[in-house]
KERO-486884 format. One record per residue (C-alpha): residue number from 1; residue in three letters; chain; y, x negated, z negated. Coordinates in nm, 3 decimals. Each point is the difference from the previous one (the first is absolute). Layout:
residues N
num residuo cadena north east up
NUM ALA A Y X Z
...
END
This chain:
residues 153
num residuo cadena north east up
1 MET A 13.519 -11.591 -9.265
2 SER A -0.319 -0.050 -0.193
3 TYR A -0.333 0.167 0.038
4 LYS A -0.313 0.016 -0.203
5 ILE A -0.322 -0.141 0.138
6 LYS A -0.300 0.226 -0.049
7 THR A -0.351 -0.134 -0.038
8 PRO A -0.251 0.162 0.236
9 VAL A -0.348 0.088 -0.126
10 VAL A -0.220 0.035 0.307
11 PHE A -0.331 0.184 -0.012
12 ASP A -0.298 -0.049 0.229
13 THR A -0.258 0.259 0.100
14 ASN A -0.252 -0.075 -0.274
15 SER A 0.244 0.068 -0.284
16 LEU A 0.119 0.320 0.167
17 ARG A -0.341 0.157 0.071
18 SER A -0.072 0.318 -0.193
19 ILE A -0.362 0.077 -0.075
20 ASP A -0.194 0.296 -0.130
21 ALA A -0.353 -0.039 -0.135
22 GLY A 0.000 -0.361 0.121
23 GLU A 0.084 0.083 0.363
24 VAL A 0.319 0.022 0.204
25 ALA A 0.164 0.334 -0.078
26 TYR A 0.118 0.203 0.301
27 SER A 0.083 0.341 -0.147
28 PHE A 0.335 -0.135 -0.118
29 PHE A 0.229 -0.295 0.063
30 ALA A 0.118 -0.205 -0.296
31 PHE A 0.008 -0.366 -0.084
32 GLY A -0.261 -0.140 -0.235
33 ARG A 0.022 -0.101 -0.364
34 PRO A 0.136 -0.356 0.052
35 PHE A 0.303 0.141 0.182
36 GLN A 0.047 0.274 -0.258
37 VAL A -0.005 -0.245 -0.293
38 ILE A 0.263 -0.226 0.156
39 GLU A 0.216 0.291 0.114
40 GLU A -0.008 0.149 -0.352
41 PHE A 0.088 -0.337 -0.153
42 ILE A 0.299 -0.045 0.231
43 ILE A 0.127 0.351 -0.077
44 ASP A -0.070 -0.016 -0.376
45 LYS A 0.178 -0.334 -0.035
46 ASN A 0.296 0.115 0.214
47 LEU A -0.061 -0.274 0.255
48 THR A 0.068 0.206 0.312
49 ASP A 0.331 -0.180 0.053
50 ASP A -0.179 -0.337 -0.011
51 ILE A -0.330 0.067 0.179
52 ASP A -0.087 0.157 0.334
53 ILE A -0.349 0.130 0.058
54 ALA A -0.100 -0.086 0.355
55 ILE A -0.299 0.095 0.213
56 PRO A -0.083 -0.115 0.352
57 THR A -0.022 0.292 0.241
58 TRP A -0.333 -0.131 0.130
59 ALA A -0.142 0.035 -0.355
60 ILE A 0.088 0.370 0.008
61 GLU A -0.168 0.031 0.341
62 GLU A -0.308 -0.180 -0.130
63 LEU A -0.023 0.238 -0.297
64 LYS A 0.022 0.301 0.231
65 ASP A -0.269 -0.148 0.224
66 GLN A -0.230 -0.069 -0.297
67 LYS A 0.036 0.361 -0.113
68 GLN A -0.080 0.135 0.344
69 ARG A -0.309 -0.224 0.035
70 GLN A -0.125 0.096 -0.347
71 TYR A 0.041 0.369 0.083
72 LYS A -0.205 -0.038 0.319
73 THR A -0.272 -0.188 -0.188
74 ASP A -0.010 0.261 -0.277
75 ILE A -0.022 0.289 0.248
76 ILE A -0.303 -0.162 0.167
77 GLU A -0.167 -0.050 -0.340
78 PHE A 0.092 0.352 -0.112
79 LYS A -0.161 0.152 0.310
80 LYS A -0.318 -0.202 -0.059
81 LEU A -0.020 0.115 -0.361
82 ALA A 0.074 0.362 0.090
83 LYS A -0.283 -0.006 0.255
84 MET A -0.243 -0.153 -0.250
85 LEU A 0.090 0.251 -0.274
86 SER A 0.018 0.312 0.216
87 GLY A -0.276 0.249 -0.055
88 LEU A -0.071 -0.090 -0.360
89 PRO A -0.005 0.317 -0.207
90 HIS A 0.227 -0.128 -0.276
91 ILE A 0.271 -0.135 0.236
92 PRO A 0.249 0.251 0.140
93 GLU A 0.093 -0.022 0.366
94 ILE A 0.214 -0.306 0.055
95 ALA A 0.310 0.055 0.212
96 LEU A 0.060 -0.289 0.235
97 PRO A 0.360 -0.108 0.063
98 GLU A 0.185 0.067 0.321
99 THR A -0.102 -0.256 0.259
100 GLU A 0.350 -0.019 0.149
101 PHE A 0.192 -0.087 -0.318
102 ASP A 0.266 -0.261 0.083
103 CYS A -0.020 -0.226 -0.304
104 ALA A 0.241 -0.254 0.150
105 THR A 0.278 0.258 0.028
106 TYR A -0.076 0.137 -0.347
107 VAL A 0.012 -0.347 -0.159
108 GLY A 0.311 -0.091 0.200
109 GLU A 0.185 0.307 -0.130
110 LYS A -0.111 -0.071 -0.358
111 ALA A 0.117 -0.362 0.038
112 LEU A 0.345 0.104 0.125
113 ALA A 0.042 0.247 -0.286
114 TYR A -0.110 -0.258 -0.259
115 LEU A 0.216 -0.281 0.138
116 ALA A 0.301 0.232 -0.009
117 THR A -0.037 0.014 -0.379
118 LYS A 0.000 -0.379 -0.044
119 GLN A 0.282 -0.250 -0.004
120 ILE A -0.164 -0.273 0.203
121 LYS A 0.107 -0.229 0.278
122 LEU A -0.226 0.016 0.304
123 LEU A -0.045 -0.339 0.161
124 GLU A -0.059 -0.012 0.372
125 ILE A -0.120 -0.303 0.190
126 LYS A 0.208 -0.025 0.313
127 GLU A -0.202 -0.011 0.320
128 GLU A 0.149 -0.332 0.106
129 ILE A -0.150 -0.176 -0.305
130 ALA A -0.311 0.214 -0.053
131 ASN A -0.221 -0.233 0.201
132 THR A 0.112 -0.304 -0.202
133 VAL A -0.063 0.183 -0.329
134 LEU A -0.345 0.112 0.116
135 GLN A -0.094 -0.351 0.112
136 SER A 0.110 -0.143 -0.334
137 MET A -0.208 0.258 -0.186
138 MET A -0.305 -0.068 0.214
139 VAL A 0.024 -0.375 -0.058
140 ARG A 0.012 0.058 -0.375
141 VAL A -0.289 0.245 0.003
142 MET A -0.231 -0.160 0.254
143 LYS A 0.071 -0.371 0.010
144 ASP A 0.155 -0.104 -0.329
145 GLU A -0.260 -0.182 -0.209
146 SER A 0.171 0.101 -0.324
147 ARG A -0.042 0.370 0.094
148 LYS A 0.352 0.087 -0.100
149 LYS A 0.080 0.366 -0.008
150 PRO A 0.184 0.090 0.323
151 PHE A 0.329 0.081 -0.175
152 ALA A -0.007 -0.268 -0.268
153 ILE A 0.294 -0.236 0.007
END
């Protein structure tokens, strides 16, 4: 019995990040342009039988966390601006957002819906080797004189 070996293309957080106006976008969940270009190429060239798109689960979690942090930062800035602009005759009353909005849940739901539309392999780091992987990354980032990227081979 023979089988065909597929080549994995693995994305890291930076190439998956979606931005809007130069900042992390949190009103939707989608992967950024680098992912989209490669995904389109694989589909257009009928390479789906030869290539697997793979994403570490921790990269998805990091994207969700970035979106939640950006939302919190933007809300603080929005409230400051609304306070500064309130009372000016040419500015209508500014409605402030609900203080109890659960951005993490919102982004999590958007992520699940988006991922359901993609044919990707999610890569999980098993707990028994997670510490070893983390230590290796830290050595590369903090102690390696050549400043290799943490996931470079």
